[in-house]
C-alpha positions in Angstrom: -1.1 32.8 12.4 -0.9 30.2 9.7 -3.6 27.5 9.6 -1.4 24.5 10.9 -3.5 21.8 9.2 -3.0 22.9 5.6 0.6 24.0 6.2 0.9 20.5 7.3 -0.7 19.1 3.8 2.1 20.4 2.3 4.2 17.8 3.1 1.5 15.3 1.6 1.4 16.1 -2.1 -0.3 14.2 -4.3 1.7 11.3 -5.3 -0.1 11.3 -9.0 1.3 14.9 -8.9 4.6 14.1 -7.9 4.9 11.8 -10.6 3.7 13.5 -12.9 6.1 16.5 -12.5 9.1 13.9 -12.4 8.1 12.8 -15.7 8.0 16.6 -16.8 11.8 16.7 -15.7 12.4 13.4 -17.6 11.3 14.6 -20.5 13.6 17.5 -20.6 16.3 15.2 -20.5 15.0 12.4 -23.0 12.0 14.0 -24.7 8.4 13.5 -23.8 7.4 11.0 -26.8 9.9 8.6 -24.7 8.3 8.9 -21.6 5.4 6.8 -21.1 3.5 8.6 -18.9 0.4 6.8 -17.4 0.1 9.1 -14.3 -2.3 12.0 -14.8 -6.0 11.1 -16.0 -6.1 14.2 -18.4 -8.2 13.5 -21.3 -6.1 13.1 -24.4 -8.7 13.2 -27.5 -10.1 16.3 -29.4 -12.8 18.6 -27.7 -16.2 18.7 -30.2 -15.9 21.0 -32.9 -19.4 22.5 -31.7 -18.4 23.1 -28.6 -15.4 25.2 -29.7 -17.8 26.9 -32.8 -20.0 28.0 -29.8 -17.5 29.4 -27.9 -16.2 31.2 -30.9 -19.8 32.2 -31.7 -20.7 33.5 -27.9 -17.5 35.5 -27.2 -18.0 37.4 -30.9 -21.6 38.0 -31.5 -23.2 37.9 -28.0 -24.1 40.5 -25.2 -20.9 40.9 -23.1 -22.5 41.4 -20.0 -24.6 37.9 -20.7 -21.4 36.1 -21.8 -19.1 37.3 -19.4 -21.0 38.4 -16.6 -21.6 36.5 -13.2 -24.1 34.0 -13.8 -27.1 33.4 -11.0 -26.0 31.5 -7.8 -28.0 28.4 -9.2 -26.7 28.8 -12.4 -28.1 30.3 -15.7 -31.9 29.3 -15.8 -31.6 28.1 -19.4 -28.8 26.1 -19.0 -30.3 24.3 -16.1 -33.3 23.8 -18.0 -31.2 21.8 -20.6 -29.7 19.7 -18.5 -32.7 18.8 -16.5 -34.6 18.0 -19.9 -31.1 15.7 -21.0 -31.2 13.6 -17.9 -34.8 13.3 -18.2 -34.8 12.5 -21.9 -31.9 9.9 -21.4 -33.0 8.5 -18.0 -36.5 8.9 -18.2 -36.8 10.5 -15.1 -38.7 13.6 -13.9 -36.1 16.2 -13.5 -36.9 20.0 -13.5 -34.5 22.8 -13.5 -35.1 23.4 -9.7 -33.1 20.0 -9.1 -30.3 21.3 -11.0 -27.4 23.1 -9.6 -24.2 24.4 -12.0 -20.9 23.9 -10.5 -16.8 24.1 -11.3 -16.5 20.6 -12.2 -17.3 17.1 -10.1 -15.1 18.5 -7.3 -17.0 21.2 -6.9 -20.2 19.3 -6.6 -19.1 17.2 -4.6 -17.9 20.1 -1.9 -21.3 21.6 -2.2 -23.1 18.2 -1.7 -21.4 17.2 1.5 -22.4 20.5 3.1 -25.6 20.1 2.0 -26.1 16.6 3.8 -23.6 16.2 6.8 -22.9 18.4 9.5 -19.5 18.1 11.9 -18.8 14.6 13.5 -21.1 12.9 10.6 -19.6 10.0 8.9 -19.3 9.4 5.1 -18.4 5.9 3.7 -17.0 5.6 0.5 -15.4 2.3 -1.2 -12.1 1.6 -1.7 -10.2 1.3 -4.1 -11.3 5.5 -4.1 -10.0 8.7 -5.5 -7.7 9.6 -2.9 -8.8 13.4 -2.9 -11.8 12.4 -1.0 -10.2 12.8 1.9 -9.8 16.2 2.3 -13.1 16.4 0.3 -14.8 15.1 3.2 -12.5 15.4 5.9 -12.5 19.4 5.6 -16.0 19.8 5.9 -16.1 18.5 9.9 -17.3 15.0 8.9 -15.2 11.8 8.7 -14.7 9.7 5.9 -14.8 6.0 6.6 -13.6 3.6 3.6 -14.8 0.0 3.2 -12.1 -2.2 2.0 -12.0 -3.3 -1.6 -13.4 -6.7 -3.1 -10.5 -7.0 -4.7 -11.8 -10.1 -6.7 -14.0 -7.8 -9.1 -14.2 -4.8 -7.3 -17.7 -4.9 -6.8 -18.5 -3.6 -3.3 -17.5 -5.7 -0.3 -20.9 -5.9 1.1 -20.0 -7.7 4.4 -17.5 -4.9 5.3 -19.9 -2.0 3.7 -22.8 -3.7 6.7 -20.4 -3.8 9.5 -19.6 -0.1 8.7 -22.8 1.5 8.2 -24.2 3.0 11.5 -26.5 5.4 12.6 -23.4 7.9 12.4 -23.6 7.4 8.5 -25.3 9.9 6.6 -23.8 9.9 3.3 -22.1 7.4 1.2 -20.2 8.6 -1.9 -20.4 6.0 -4.8 -18.1 6.3 -7.8 -18.8 4.6 -11.1 -17.3 4.2 -13.6 -14.7 3.8 -10.9 -11.2 5.9 -10.3 -8.9 4.2 -10.0 -10.3 0.1 -11.1 -11.9 1.1 -14.2 -15.0 -1.1 -12.7 -18.5 -0.3 -13.3 -20.7 -1.2 -10.5 -23.5 -3.7 -12.0 -27.2 -3.6 -11.8 -27.4 -6.4 -9.2 -24.7 -4.0 -7.0 -26.7 -1.2 -7.1 -30.0 -2.7 -6.1 -28.4 -4.7 -3.1 -26.6 -1.2 -2.5 -30.3 0.8 -2.6 -32.0 -2.0 -0.5 -29.6 -2.0 2.1 -29.7 1.8 2.4 -33.2 2.2 2.6 -33.3 -0.9 5.3 -30.5 1.3 7.1 -32.7 4.8 6.8 -36.3 2.8 8.5 -33.9 1.4 10.9 -32.1 4.7 12.0 -34.9 7.0 11.4 -32.7 9.3 9.1 -31.7 10.2 5.6 -28.6 8.5 4.1 -27.7 10.4 0.8 -26.0 8.5 -2.0 -23.8 11.1 -3.5 -22.7 9.8 -6.9 -19.5 11.1 -8.5 -19.9 10.6 -12.1 -17.1 12.3 -14.3 -16.8 9.1 -16.3 -20.3 8.3 -16.7 -19.8 8.6 -20.8 -16.5 6.6 -21.0 -18.2 3.1 -21.0 -17.3 0.1 -23.1 -19.1 -2.2 -25.3 -21.8 -4.4 -23.7 -20.9 -3.3 -20.1 -24.0 -3.1 -18.0 -24.0 0.7 -16.7 -27.2 1.8 -15.3 -27.9 5.4 -14.2 -27.4 5.0 -10.5 -30.1 7.7 -9.5 -32.7 5.5 -10.7 -32.1 3.1 -7.9 -32.6 5.1 -4.6 -34.5 8.0 -4.2 -32.2 9.9 -2.0 -29.2 10.2 -4.4 -27.2 13.5 -5.7 -25.5 13.1 -8.6 -22.0 15.1 -8.9 -21.3 15.3 -12.6 -18.7 17.0 -14.8 -18.2 17.8 -18.7 -14.3 17.1 -17.9 -14.1 14.0 -19.5 -17.0 13.7 -21.7 -16.0 16.5 -23.6 -12.5 16.6 -22.7 -12.4 20.0 -21.3 -11.0 19.4 -17.6 -9.7 23.1 -17.8 -12.9 24.7 -18.1 -14.2 23.2 -14.7 -17.8 22.9 -15.6 -20.5 20.3 -14.3 -23.8 20.2 -12.2 -25.4 18.6 -9.0 -28.8 16.6 -10.2 -30.9 15.9 -7.0 -33.0 13.0 -7.7 -36.6 14.3 -8.0 -38.0 12.1 -5.7 -35.4 13.0 -3.1 -36.7 14.7 0.3 -36.7 18.1 0.0 -34.9 18.0 -3.5 -35.3 21.5 -4.6 -34.6 22.9 -0.9 -31.2 20.7 -1.4 -30.7 22.8 -4.6 -31.2 26.1 -2.9 -29.4 25.1 0.0 -26.1 24.7 -2.3 -26.4 28.2 -3.2 -26.1 29.1 0.2 -23.1 26.9 1.0 -21.4 28.7 -2.4 -21.0 32.0 -0.3 -19.4 30.2 2.6 -16.9 28.4 0.5 -16.6 30.8 -2.3 -16.8 28.3 -5.0 -19.9 29.7 -6.9 -21.1 31.1 -10.1 -19.2 29.0 -12.9 -18.0 30.8 -16.1 -21.3 32.2 -17.8 -19.6 31.6 -21.4 -19.0 27.9 -20.3 -22.2 27.0 -19.3 -24.0 28.9 -22.5 -21.7 26.5 -24.4 -22.2 23.1 -22.9 -26.1 24.1 -22.9 -25.8 23.6 -26.9 -23.8 20.4 -26.9 -25.7 18.9 -23.9 -26.1 15.1 -25.1 -22.5 15.2 -27.5 -19.3 13.8 -26.2 -15.8 13.5 -27.6 -14.9 10.8 -29.9 -14.0 8.5 -26.6 -13.7 5.1 -28.4 -9.8 5.6 -28.4 -10.0 4.6 -24.7 -11.4 1.0 -25.3 -8.6 0.8 -27.7 -6.1 1.6 -25.5 -7.4 -0.5 -22.7 -7.6 -3.6 -25.1 -4.0 -3.3 -26.1 -2.7 -2.9 -22.8 -5.1 -5.4 -21.1 -4.2 -7.9 -23.5 -0.4 -7.7 -23.2 -0.3 -7.0 -19.2 -2.4 -10.5 -18.7 0.0 -12.2 -21.0 2.9 -11.1 -19.3 1.1 -12.3 -16.2 0.0 -9.4 -14.4 -3.6 -9.9 -12.5 -6.0 -7.5 -13.5 -9.6 -7.2 -13.4 -10.6 -5.8 -16.9 -12.1 -2.2 -16.9 -15.7 -1.5 -18.0 -15.2 2.0 -18.7 -12.8 5.1 -17.8 -9.3 5.2 -18.9 -7.6 3.8 -15.9 -6.5 0.0 -15.6 -5.6 -1.5 -11.8 -3.2 -4.6 -12.1 -1.9 -6.1 -9.1 1.9 -5.3 -8.7 4.9 -7.8 -9.2 5.7 -7.6 -5.9 3.9 -6.8 -2.5 5.2 -3.3 -2.7 3.7 -1.4 -5.0 5.7 1.6 -4.1 8.7 0.0 -4.8 7.4 -1.6 -8.0 6.4 1.9 -9.3 10.0 3.0 -8.8 11.6 0.1 -10.8 9.2 0.9 -13.3 11.0 4.5 -13.9 14.2 2.5 -15.0 12.0 2.2 -18.4 10.5 5.3 -18.3 7.1 4.0 -17.4 5.4 6.5 -15.0 2.7 4.3 -12.8 0.9 5.4 -9.7 1.1 2.9 -6.6 -2.5 2.4 -5.1 -1.6 2.9 -1.7 -3.1 6.1 -1.4 -6.3 4.9 -3.5 -6.9 2.6 0.0 -5.7 -0.6 -2.1 -1.7 -1.4 -1.4 -0.3 -4.2 -3.6 -2.0 -2.4 -6.9 -0.9 0.5 -9.2 -3.2 2.6 -11.4 -2.7 3.1 -15.5 -4.2 6.1 -16.7 -4.1 5.3 -20.6 -5.7 8.8 -21.5 -2.1 8.5 -24.2 -2.3 8.3 -28.0 -2.4 4.5 -29.2 0.8 4.7 -30.8 2.7 5.5 -27.7 0.5 2.9 -25.6 2.0 0.6 -28.6 5.4 1.7 -27.9 5.3 1.3 -24.6 4.7 -2.6 -24.2 8.0 -3.1 -24.8 8.8 -1.0 -21.4 6.6 -3.2 -19.6 7.9 -6.4 -21.2 11.3 -5.1 -19.7 10.0 -4.6 -16.2 7.8 -8.0 -16.2 11.4 -10.2 -16.9 12.9 -8.5 -14.2 10.2 -10.3 -11.8 11.1 -13.9 -13.6 14.5 -13.8 -12.7 
């Protein structure tokens, strides 16, 4: 018998993917250069040449068994060691190889982390606006996702509502900073307050509450933005990282889990992740990709174009009357729509070949997301379309 719950999901396709598919069809009619596709968060900058060179070297001159064979369940030891050394060097924390688990992207990290620290019926909290895939990520484990309403003044955490929802049933909290979809970076003050609240509730409830930090945008932070490393504030932090955005390699599906060395049973959690892989088949990321990223562990692609694009869009949209909290990182912007119904607003934008994503599925109706990971010249050409769209609301 077909699994009914997954069959039902077919009727609930990702809004982002649907808009991107529309853009692909529209491009066949008017050519893609005339479609201003702000739907998908697909990195647009070139991969560092050093990464490509290392891949070529590995593929052409290394032991085929080491390069193309299965990696150990927890990841290649030398790669785990280099990840740990990088984190220790950059953030001053005593990470060791035993705290690192290699995964197929941040999504794979979340899949393991959630199963490692929750059981059926547990509650997991996250904060709106949030990446909508958290719904299946959490709910398909048997845990239940609860979403704290957004603080739309600045998109920092809504602590009043969070504290109400932080019941004894909560065993994990997902945080995403820099944030998809808002582009906001949680400040030092926010993280200190979050850590203190979690510590207080751990003592009150008599059990751990794990902070699962989803960090695929960690390296995309703009000038003069306060962007601390989240794990430094709270010992029971499990960091889920991806190289997809920092190196512009989303298709390679590579990242890691880093369990705070001060976390209770940190090394045990990593070993448990290896057993979780047996249950979900989400194991052994490609050996050649692990070995390649280890050689460029502290490098990034040239990410500066994202801040350039952000400033162009932010300045123009605010001049046009859009309300928007200025992003501190990522390649997303989160303006308020010019009407209450963001879905209707985004449909109207299609007349001008603007592909924008309504934020209802992000837990924040009335807003929309712009993924400005496109060439700067295309951003500049899109401004006239935004002007025409805004003009409609002035009539």
